C-alpha positions, 0 to 999 in steps of 0.5 A: 522527488518528494514524498508526497508526490510518489504517495499521490502518483501512487494512489492516483495510478492505483485509482486508474487501475481500478477504473480500468479493471471495473471497466473491463469486468463490466459486461453490458446487459448481464443480469448476474452480479459480478464480483470486482476485486479492488486493489489499493495501494502506495510505495515508499509508505512510511516513516516516523516523521513523515505525516502523509502516511497517517492520510493514505492509511485513512483513505485505505480505511474507507476503501474495500478491497486488496491493499499492496505496497509497491515497495519502500514500506519503511524508511530509511532501513526497513528495521523492526523499529520502524516497521513497529513505530512508523508502518503498523500505527498507520498502514499496519490496520489494513496488514491482514488484506495487504499483499506486500512487495519490498523494496531497496529500503526493505533490504536495506538491513540483512536479507530484509528480515525485519520485512519478512518478519512483519509481514 
């Protein structure tokens, strides 16, 4: 399965979850403003020669709310260099509002140490 399909599928899933959450929070006839939390994220995010991560990062910049990752934040081994050179230039701009999840690629290094150091 291509990375583009995975990214698009993940973003689509995030949008569906967001719409469902907004729908569930809507109260007909309520006069008080309700706070809706928006979640946006994906998995299989960054590789230095994978350009889709910059495109999805641009989408993140247009959507307020919490960013989440579904694992495999960097490819192929989840090294410190891959976090700093591949993830950080794109999705790293949203690190302060990110709730990450580690994936098997992140654990390709012992104990996923670079993942935990980065986040």
